[in-house]
Backbone bond lengths (Angstrom), bond angles and torsions (degrees), N, CA, C in turn:
res aa  C-N    CA-C-N  psi(-1)  N-CA   C-N-CA  omega(-1)  CA-C   N-CA-C  phi
1 M - - - 1.462 - - 1.528 109.45 -
2 D 1.289 116.63 137.43 1.467 121.82 176.51 1.518 109.52 -62.53
3 M 1.323 115.66 132.62 1.463 119.77 -179.43 1.518 111.75 -59.88
4 G 1.357 116.09 -24.35 1.461 118.89 178.83 1.514 112.67 -63.09
5 D 1.360 116.31 -23.36 1.455 119.44 -179.67 1.517 112.16 -68.72
6 D 1.354 117.34 -19.91 1.456 120.62 -178.57 1.529 112.82 -84.26
7 K 1.299 117.00 -8.54 1.455 119.84 -178.83 1.525 109.80 -71.22
8 P 1.335 117.45 138.42 1.468 118.75 177.04 1.524 110.88 -66.31
9 K 1.304 115.12 149.59 1.461 119.56 177.71 1.528 109.96 -66.08
10 P 1.329 117.63 146.62 1.465 118.61 170.32 1.524 109.29 -63.05
11 H 1.309 116.42 136.61 1.467 122.63 -173.26 1.525 108.97 -112.48
12 V 1.314 115.69 112.24 1.462 121.86 -178.73 1.527 109.41 -106.03
13 V 1.321 115.99 129.42 1.463 121.75 172.95 1.524 107.89 -98.72
14 C 1.320 116.46 118.33 1.463 122.80 -179.08 1.524 108.99 -105.34
15 I 1.317 116.94 126.36 1.461 120.31 -179.23 1.527 109.76 -134.03
16 P 1.337 117.22 109.27 1.460 120.51 -179.90 1.523 111.73 -85.19
17 Y 1.318 115.91 162.20 1.463 119.57 164.86 1.527 106.37 -65.67
18 P 1.341 118.58 138.70 1.469 120.49 -171.77 1.525 114.52 -78.00
19 A 1.326 115.69 63.50 1.463 122.29 173.60 1.525 107.41 -139.28
20 Q 1.321 116.51 153.48 1.460 121.14 -166.45 1.528 113.59 -56.09
21 S 1.329 118.14 -51.48 1.463 119.69 -175.46 1.525 111.38 -65.03
22 H 1.324 117.06 -37.11 1.462 120.88 178.16 1.529 110.47 -65.77
23 M 1.320 116.75 -42.08 1.461 120.94 -179.16 1.526 111.20 -65.46
24 K 1.328 116.90 -42.20 1.468 120.52 -179.31 1.521 111.26 -63.00
25 A 1.335 116.46 -44.66 1.464 119.60 -179.41 1.527 111.17 -64.69
26 M 1.326 116.66 -42.51 1.468 120.01 179.51 1.526 111.17 -65.37
27 L 1.327 117.03 -38.25 1.463 119.94 -179.94 1.525 110.95 -64.65
28 K 1.330 116.77 -38.30 1.468 119.55 177.28 1.526 110.65 -63.40
29 L 1.329 116.67 -41.92 1.463 120.13 177.62 1.525 110.54 -64.20
30 A 1.324 116.92 -42.72 1.467 120.81 179.74 1.530 111.08 -61.48
31 K 1.326 116.98 -40.02 1.468 120.44 178.73 1.528 111.13 -64.37
32 L 1.333 116.68 -39.83 1.464 119.83 178.00 1.529 110.85 -62.49
33 L 1.318 116.56 -43.45 1.464 120.39 179.07 1.532 111.02 -65.64
34 H 1.325 116.16 -38.91 1.464 120.17 178.50 1.524 110.66 -61.93
35 Q 1.325 116.30 -40.17 1.464 120.10 178.37 1.526 112.00 -64.27
36 K 1.334 116.15 -24.31 1.466 121.06 179.41 1.533 112.35 -90.63
37 G 1.327 116.97 6.39 1.456 119.68 173.60 1.513 116.18 101.89
38 F 1.328 117.75 11.42 1.461 120.58 179.36 1.528 110.46 -86.77
39 H 1.319 115.44 144.65 1.467 121.76 167.32 1.528 107.02 -81.84
40 I 1.327 117.70 129.59 1.464 122.10 -173.27 1.525 110.83 -118.32
41 T 1.321 115.91 130.91 1.463 122.21 164.27 1.522 107.10 -115.78
42 F 1.318 115.91 119.05 1.466 122.26 -176.92 1.526 107.91 -105.95
43 V 1.322 116.42 121.68 1.466 121.51 -171.22 1.526 110.72 -107.78
44 N 1.318 115.56 114.46 1.465 122.06 172.09 1.526 109.86 -103.81
45 T 1.314 116.34 163.87 1.460 118.94 168.40 1.525 108.50 -74.00
46 E 1.313 116.37 155.65 1.463 120.28 178.66 1.525 111.07 -58.70
47 Y 1.325 116.27 -37.53 1.469 121.20 -179.17 1.530 110.48 -61.65
48 N 1.323 117.38 -49.41 1.460 120.24 -178.32 1.520 111.88 -72.89
49 H 1.326 117.38 -31.96 1.462 120.42 176.45 1.531 110.08 -60.83
50 R 1.336 116.14 -44.24 1.466 119.92 178.20 1.523 111.08 -62.42
51 R 1.325 117.28 -42.45 1.466 120.61 179.76 1.531 111.17 -62.75
52 L 1.327 116.77 -39.60 1.460 120.15 178.53 1.524 111.38 -65.12
53 L 1.330 116.84 -41.72 1.465 120.10 178.37 1.521 111.13 -64.46
54 E 1.320 116.93 -39.15 1.460 120.20 178.78 1.524 111.31 -65.70
55 A 1.328 116.45 -34.61 1.459 120.33 -177.30 1.525 112.82 -82.00
56 R 1.345 116.83 -35.18 1.460 120.49 -171.04 1.526 114.16 -109.59
57 G 1.341 117.26 -10.52 1.452 119.74 -179.13 1.515 112.26 108.02
58 P 1.343 117.15 154.67 1.473 121.45 -172.17 1.523 114.64 -64.98
59 D 1.342 118.11 -20.84 1.464 120.26 -178.04 1.526 112.64 -103.18
60 S 1.323 116.80 6.20 1.467 119.85 -169.86 1.518 113.81 -71.16
61 L 1.326 118.28 -21.49 1.461 120.79 -176.58 1.523 112.52 -114.30
62 Q 1.327 116.26 25.11 1.463 118.97 178.45 1.523 112.06 -69.29
63 G 1.324 116.39 -24.81 1.453 120.23 174.11 1.519 113.00 71.35
64 L 1.329 114.65 -159.22 1.453 123.84 -179.97 1.524 108.20 -122.60
65 P 1.332 117.92 169.48 1.473 118.18 179.15 1.527 113.23 -55.73
66 D 1.324 117.29 -31.21 1.463 120.09 -178.23 1.533 112.70 -115.57
67 F 1.322 116.35 19.70 1.476 121.87 173.61 1.526 106.60 -145.63
68 Q 1.310 116.23 100.26 1.459 120.76 -174.16 1.524 110.91 -120.70
69 F 1.312 114.65 155.93 1.461 122.04 175.29 1.527 109.18 -108.17
70 Q 1.333 115.86 134.30 1.453 122.43 175.55 1.527 108.30 -130.14
71 T 1.327 115.93 169.23 1.465 119.67 -177.07 1.523 111.02 -134.89
72 I 1.334 113.99 156.13 1.465 121.88 166.70 1.525 106.97 -134.95
73 P 1.325 118.97 153.65 1.465 120.56 175.28 1.520 110.40 -72.45
74 D 1.331 115.99 151.86 1.470 119.59 177.25 1.524 112.44 -93.54
75 G 1.341 116.29 -4.39 1.459 120.02 176.75 1.509 115.07 87.11
76 L 1.331 117.34 -4.76 1.462 120.36 178.52 1.530 110.02 -85.79
77 P 1.336 117.90 158.60 1.466 120.21 177.40 1.526 110.76 -57.94
78 P 1.332 118.20 144.57 1.468 120.81 179.31 1.522 111.29 -56.53
79 S 1.330 115.06 143.62 1.458 120.31 -179.97 1.518 109.04 -147.75
80 D 1.331 115.79 141.40 1.459 121.15 175.49 1.519 111.72 -95.86
81 A 1.315 117.40 3.88 1.461 120.99 -177.95 1.525 110.27 -64.97
82 N 1.317 115.96 142.56 1.461 121.58 175.36 1.522 107.56 -106.81
83 A 1.322 115.51 71.51 1.458 120.93 -173.41 1.518 109.53 -153.89
84 T 1.329 115.28 161.81 1.459 120.42 174.75 1.523 109.60 -61.85
85 Q 1.304 115.92 136.92 1.461 120.21 -177.89 1.526 111.44 -76.18
86 H 1.332 115.21 162.48 1.464 121.59 178.27 1.524 108.23 -66.96
87 I 1.331 116.88 114.83 1.462 121.29 -169.92 1.528 112.99 -60.86
88 P 1.336 120.30 -48.43 1.471 118.18 179.32 1.529 112.98 -58.44
89 S 1.334 116.57 -42.95 1.468 119.48 179.36 1.523 111.19 -64.09
90 L 1.327 116.17 -40.02 1.461 120.44 179.78 1.525 110.81 -65.09
91 C 1.330 116.94 -44.37 1.473 120.46 179.48 1.527 111.20 -60.45
92 E 1.314 115.77 -45.25 1.462 119.55 -178.74 1.525 111.13 -65.45
93 S 1.325 116.67 -38.42 1.461 119.89 -179.54 1.528 111.29 -69.97
94 I 1.317 117.19 -39.93 1.463 120.73 176.66 1.521 110.07 -58.11
95 R 1.310 115.38 -45.74 1.464 121.13 -178.15 1.530 111.48 -59.75
96 K 1.331 116.77 -38.25 1.458 120.88 -172.32 1.529 114.25 -94.85
97 N 1.336 116.73 -31.59 1.462 118.75 -162.64 1.523 117.09 -117.09
98 C 1.324 119.16 -9.74 1.466 118.91 -169.78 1.524 114.94 -90.33
99 I 1.311 118.55 -21.33 1.461 119.86 -174.81 1.530 112.12 -62.44
100 S 1.326 118.07 -42.92 1.462 120.37 -176.16 1.530 112.51 -65.02
101 P 1.356 119.71 -51.65 1.464 118.07 178.94 1.523 113.06 -65.94
102 F 1.328 117.34 -29.10 1.465 119.28 178.29 1.527 110.57 -68.28
103 L 1.320 116.93 -43.64 1.466 120.17 176.26 1.524 111.13 -61.18
104 S 1.323 115.92 -41.10 1.463 120.10 178.70 1.525 110.67 -60.94
105 L 1.328 116.78 -42.34 1.463 120.41 178.38 1.528 111.02 -63.13
106 L 1.322 117.19 -43.46 1.465 120.11 179.51 1.526 111.54 -60.79
107 H 1.323 116.86 -41.22 1.468 120.09 177.89 1.532 110.62 -64.65
108 Q 1.329 117.18 -39.07 1.466 120.35 177.18 1.525 110.90 -62.35
109 L 1.321 116.40 -44.16 1.464 120.34 -179.52 1.524 110.99 -63.47
110 N 1.315 116.40 -38.42 1.465 120.17 -178.17 1.520 112.94 -72.33
111 N 1.313 117.26 -15.09 1.465 120.99 -178.22 1.525 112.49 -114.76
112 R 1.317 116.78 15.78 1.461 120.32 -178.91 1.528 109.65 -91.00
113 P 1.330 118.29 123.19 1.469 120.89 -178.80 1.529 111.44 -59.29
114 G 1.319 115.21 139.44 1.453 120.34 176.29 1.511 115.07 80.20
115 M 1.317 117.50 1.67 1.461 120.85 -179.59 1.523 109.41 -114.91
116 P 1.329 117.94 134.13 1.465 118.72 178.07 1.521 110.89 -66.33
117 P 1.324 117.79 148.19 1.464 119.77 179.16 1.525 111.05 -65.47
118 V 1.312 115.09 155.31 1.464 120.63 179.06 1.523 108.86 -66.96
119 T 1.320 116.20 125.07 1.464 120.49 -179.12 1.521 113.04 -108.60
120 C 1.332 117.24 -14.34 1.462 119.59 -176.82 1.522 109.20 -163.61
121 I 1.316 116.34 149.47 1.464 122.73 172.62 1.522 107.95 -115.01
122 I 1.328 116.77 131.94 1.461 121.28 167.90 1.517 106.51 -113.87
123 S 1.302 114.91 112.89 1.458 121.83 -172.34 1.516 109.96 -115.89
124 D 1.317 116.17 146.31 1.460 118.73 167.65 1.524 108.81 -54.58
125 G 1.318 116.15 142.54 1.456 120.19 -176.16 1.507 114.91 -60.31
126 F 1.338 116.66 -20.69 1.464 119.79 -178.72 1.529 112.66 -96.77
127 M 1.327 117.37 1.99 1.474 121.69 177.67 1.523 108.64 -102.56
128 T 1.320 116.30 62.10 1.466 119.74 -167.76 1.527 114.34 -76.22
129 F 1.323 118.70 -4.14 1.466 119.14 172.27 1.526 110.10 -62.08
130 T 1.331 116.50 -21.25 1.463 120.24 179.27 1.527 111.73 -66.00
131 I 1.328 117.22 -24.75 1.468 120.05 176.67 1.525 109.70 -63.40
132 T 1.327 116.01 -44.64 1.466 120.56 177.91 1.523 110.80 -61.56
133 A 1.329 116.44 -42.91 1.464 120.26 179.71 1.524 111.02 -61.97
134 A 1.319 116.71 -44.72 1.463 120.58 -179.17 1.525 111.08 -64.03
135 Q 1.322 116.39 -39.34 1.466 119.64 178.54 1.521 111.05 -63.06
136 Q 1.330 116.69 -39.87 1.461 119.66 -179.64 1.529 111.94 -66.92
137 L 1.329 116.74 -33.84 1.463 120.44 -179.29 1.526 112.68 -90.25
138 G 1.327 117.11 -10.06 1.455 120.16 179.84 1.515 113.76 70.71
139 I 1.346 116.95 34.92 1.465 121.16 178.88 1.526 109.00 -123.25
140 P 1.331 117.53 157.96 1.465 119.56 179.89 1.523 112.12 -72.87
141 V 1.321 115.66 152.18 1.460 122.15 174.03 1.517 108.23 -130.97
142 M 1.308 115.78 132.23 1.454 122.13 175.85 1.519 108.51 -111.76
143 L 1.318 116.69 137.26 1.454 121.71 179.19 1.522 109.33 -100.62
144 F 1.320 116.05 126.17 1.465 122.82 -179.85 1.522 108.53 -106.28
145 F 1.322 116.08 108.33 1.463 120.84 175.01 1.523 107.78 -91.15
146 T 1.327 116.17 114.28 1.462 121.46 -172.20 1.522 110.89 -85.56
147 L 1.314 115.55 48.22 1.457 121.93 178.06 1.518 108.17 -146.64
148 A 1.316 115.80 169.38 1.456 120.27 -179.06 1.524 110.51 -69.78
149 A 1.323 115.65 166.92 1.459 120.35 -179.43 1.524 111.41 -61.79
150 C 1.333 117.41 -36.73 1.467 119.36 179.26 1.523 110.84 -65.62
151 G 1.339 116.90 -35.76 1.455 119.82 176.90 1.515 111.66 -66.47
152 F 1.331 116.35 -44.38 1.460 119.86 177.26 1.523 110.91 -59.83
153 M 1.331 116.78 -44.72 1.456 120.15 -179.35 1.525 111.14 -63.81
154 G 1.337 116.73 -33.53 1.461 119.71 175.62 1.519 111.96 -63.35
155 F 1.331 117.31 -47.13 1.465 120.60 176.95 1.530 111.11 -62.83
156 Y 1.322 116.06 -34.01 1.460 120.82 -177.55 1.525 112.15 -65.83
157 Q 1.335 116.78 -18.74 1.475 120.67 -179.81 1.525 113.00 -86.20
158 F 1.318 118.98 -4.50 1.463 120.54 -172.13 1.525 112.19 -55.56
159 H 1.329 117.13 -44.68 1.468 118.34 -176.86 1.531 111.03 -68.48
160 I 1.334 117.39 -30.96 1.468 120.30 177.90 1.524 110.19 -71.23
161 L 1.325 116.58 -42.26 1.466 120.65 177.08 1.520 110.67 -59.57
162 L 1.326 115.92 -39.25 1.462 120.48 178.80 1.526 110.40 -66.98
163 E 1.315 116.87 -44.81 1.465 120.72 -179.82 1.527 111.95 -63.30
164 K 1.329 117.27 -34.45 1.460 121.66 -179.04 1.526 112.69 -83.51
165 G 1.330 116.87 -3.42 1.453 120.38 179.54 1.514 114.35 75.89
166 L 1.325 117.67 17.42 1.463 121.19 -179.66 1.522 111.95 -82.79
167 T 1.289 117.18 -17.72 1.453 124.09 173.77 1.525 107.44 -146.10
168 P 1.323 119.55 148.78 1.463 128.71 -0.08 1.527 112.40 -70.19
169 L 1.330 115.49 160.49 1.459 120.47 178.66 1.521 109.95 -67.82
170 K 1.314 115.55 150.12 1.472 120.53 -176.61 1.525 111.93 -69.52
171 D 1.327 116.24 -42.26 1.467 120.37 177.82 1.524 108.51 -160.64
172 E 1.331 116.08 179.14 1.464 121.25 -173.43 1.522 112.85 -64.01
173 S 1.331 117.37 -25.98 1.465 119.87 -178.58 1.522 111.94 -62.57
174 Y 1.334 117.16 -23.41 1.463 120.44 -178.25 1.525 112.30 -68.43
175 L 1.324 116.62 -12.52 1.462 120.36 176.46 1.519 111.78 -76.24
176 T 1.325 117.67 -22.23 1.468 121.25 -172.04 1.522 114.26 -127.80
177 N 1.324 118.80 -4.77 1.470 120.29 -173.49 1.526 113.71 -93.73
178 G 1.313 117.84 12.48 1.457 121.70 179.47 1.514 114.67 93.39
179 Y 1.324 117.11 -6.21 1.469 120.21 -178.37 1.526 111.68 -59.40
180 L 1.319 116.78 -36.88 1.463 120.16 -177.19 1.526 112.68 -69.75
181 D 1.339 117.06 -7.61 1.466 120.64 173.97 1.530 111.99 -85.12
182 T 1.332 117.31 0.68 1.466 121.10 177.29 1.528 110.15 -54.53
183 V 1.335 115.97 128.52 1.465 121.06 -177.77 1.532 109.99 -79.65
184 I 1.313 115.31 133.68 1.465 122.54 175.42 1.525 106.50 -104.12
185 D 1.327 116.88 109.19 1.464 120.07 -168.98 1.523 114.33 -109.44
186 W 1.322 118.04 11.36 1.470 118.50 -174.83 1.529 113.70 -108.43
187 I 1.331 118.14 -2.07 1.465 119.72 -175.07 1.526 109.50 -82.81
188 P 1.314 118.99 113.51 1.467 120.35 -179.22 1.527 111.32 -63.75
189 G 1.306 115.72 135.89 1.460 120.62 178.78 1.509 114.45 83.18
190 M 1.339 118.45 -1.91 1.470 122.01 -178.69 1.532 108.81 -132.39
191 K 1.324 116.33 96.94 1.456 121.53 -178.87 1.524 110.74 -90.66
192 D 1.330 114.77 153.08 1.470 122.16 172.49 1.524 112.91 58.39
193 I 1.321 116.28 33.65 1.459 121.12 178.18 1.527 109.16 -86.45
194 R 1.328 115.62 136.82 1.460 121.49 176.12 1.527 109.24 -111.11
195 L 1.309 115.11 163.92 1.466 118.79 178.68 1.517 111.33 -53.33
196 K 1.322 116.93 -41.11 1.464 119.39 -175.40 1.527 112.81 -70.36
197 D 1.341 117.38 -10.74 1.461 120.61 176.96 1.526 112.53 -85.86
198 L 1.326 116.66 -11.42 1.460 121.45 -178.35 1.527 110.40 -86.14
199 P 1.336 118.10 164.01 1.469 120.37 -180.00 1.525 112.13 -49.61
200 S 1.316 116.03 138.38 1.470 121.81 -168.43 1.521 113.97 -64.90
201 F 1.327 118.57 -13.56 1.464 119.59 178.59 1.526 112.24 -61.44
202 I 1.339 117.58 -19.92 1.469 119.74 179.77 1.526 111.27 -70.07
203 R 1.323 117.58 -10.62 1.469 120.77 -177.53 1.529 112.69 -85.59
204 T 1.295 116.55 4.53 1.463 119.64 178.60 1.523 111.05 -64.94
205 R 1.321 115.36 154.68 1.472 121.05 173.75 1.528 110.60 -109.99
206 D 1.322 115.35 4.55 1.465 121.24 -175.71 1.527 109.99 -108.05
207 P 1.332 119.40 116.70 1.469 120.56 178.97 1.526 113.08 -63.45
208 N 1.330 116.95 -18.28 1.465 121.28 178.97 1.526 111.93 -103.22
209 D 1.315 116.97 18.70 1.460 121.31 -178.62 1.533 110.32 -55.08
210 I 1.319 116.19 123.83 1.464 120.51 -172.62 1.529 112.51 -67.19
211 P 1.342 120.76 -51.65 1.467 118.62 -179.67 1.527 113.51 -60.20
212 F 1.340 117.38 -39.55 1.464 119.99 178.95 1.524 110.32 -60.59
213 N 1.312 116.85 -50.73 1.465 120.52 -177.40 1.524 111.95 -68.54
214 F 1.322 117.31 -34.26 1.462 121.95 177.00 1.528 110.17 -60.34
215 C 1.339 116.37 -46.93 1.464 120.86 -179.43 1.525 111.56 -70.28
216 M 1.324 116.93 -39.24 1.459 120.35 179.32 1.528 110.64 -62.61
217 E 1.324 116.76 -45.42 1.460 120.32 -179.66 1.528 111.42 -64.01
218 A 1.333 116.57 -36.45 1.462 119.81 179.08 1.525 110.80 -62.26
219 C 1.326 116.44 -45.01 1.466 119.44 -178.93 1.520 111.73 -69.59
220 Q 1.320 116.96 -31.02 1.462 119.23 177.57 1.529 111.80 -71.12
221 R 1.331 117.17 -27.10 1.469 121.03 -178.83 1.521 112.98 -90.01
222 C 1.329 117.77 -12.81 1.463 119.10 -170.40 1.523 112.85 -63.78
223 S 1.326 117.70 -22.31 1.467 119.64 179.05 1.527 112.06 -66.76
224 K 1.326 117.43 -15.97 1.462 121.20 179.37 1.526 112.31 -82.08
225 A 1.327 117.21 -8.93 1.460 120.61 179.14 1.524 110.76 -77.57
226 S 1.321 115.91 159.16 1.464 120.92 177.86 1.519 111.57 -71.11
227 A 1.327 116.53 -30.36 1.464 121.68 179.69 1.520 108.26 -162.17
228 I 1.327 115.57 161.50 1.459 122.11 176.46 1.522 108.24 -124.53
229 I 1.310 115.97 132.92 1.463 122.54 176.83 1.528 107.61 -109.64
230 I 1.331 116.22 130.02 1.460 121.64 178.66 1.524 108.52 -111.81
231 H 1.312 117.32 138.96 1.463 123.10 -176.46 1.534 109.77 -82.88
232 T 1.308 115.91 73.13 1.465 120.99 -178.45 1.518 107.99 -156.78
233 F 1.336 117.71 -170.43 1.462 120.69 174.71 1.520 109.19 -146.80
234 D 1.334 115.39 159.84 1.464 121.73 -168.75 1.521 113.32 -56.73
235 A 1.323 117.31 -43.89 1.462 119.80 -174.26 1.525 112.40 -67.12
236 L 1.319 117.35 -22.65 1.461 120.75 -177.39 1.523 111.97 -81.30
237 E 1.324 117.62 -41.71 1.465 121.34 -174.76 1.533 110.93 -136.07
238 P 1.323 118.41 56.40 1.471 119.76 -172.96 1.521 113.66 -61.98
239 H 1.329 117.60 -42.62 1.464 119.97 -175.97 1.527 111.06 -67.77
240 L 1.316 115.78 -41.67 1.456 119.31 -178.84 1.524 111.49 -69.82
241 L 1.312 116.91 -36.80 1.462 119.77 177.52 1.528 110.90 -66.99
242 D 1.328 116.69 -34.18 1.467 119.36 174.91 1.526 110.58 -62.29
243 V 1.333 116.19 -41.53 1.462 120.62 178.83 1.523 110.39 -63.79
244 L 1.330 116.59 -47.00 1.463 120.58 -177.23 1.527 111.49 -63.81
245 S 1.315 116.99 -32.77 1.467 119.69 -178.05 1.520 112.39 -67.62
246 T 1.327 117.16 -17.08 1.469 120.55 -179.82 1.520 112.74 -100.64
247 M 1.319 117.52 -2.28 1.471 120.65 -176.11 1.534 110.42 -83.69
């Protein structure tokens, strides 16, 4: 037998942002990696894990020996509701409460008999507490933004829009008075973009808006990751991907 066969599989921990579209995209990526021989631990919040079990049955997430599901709490008060959570509250709780249980889970995985140690984290791009966890464990972390390159580049402009005073909006009239037609001419690879073409969080009138600041902070921290994965392909956005590859 080739000695290479005795090597433990690389163990990737995948953790999506706890919303349906983010979870679906991350699960597809995790399945692709599993097919290539990776050991996968897929981390849901306890709230979403319960909803999945209720929808698919009690045995639906038992997984395989090398593809397992684990959970961490999201820090919000317990709820039996079967509905999408309040996004601002969820964002704020993720920011404050998820790092500790995530680190605890990683330590458990690294000390579990018969399981290869965690070698990499693939995190949703907006779950940036994972960067801190990866730094503490000395392992790489990749951020997966489950949107197209143009969407990522739009979020990446949030801090510039704030610095230029283009957001938050002054009052509600700015939604209808033509202000959102303001041309944004500095984004490389994106011509003729207007304010209204950017992610809708820029339309807030609150300088302390939680989703806006949550997304802005995520994009400002993404440079600390080992790599960034964008949910797109070369033929769709070649010019923008060329720009991103040089950033």
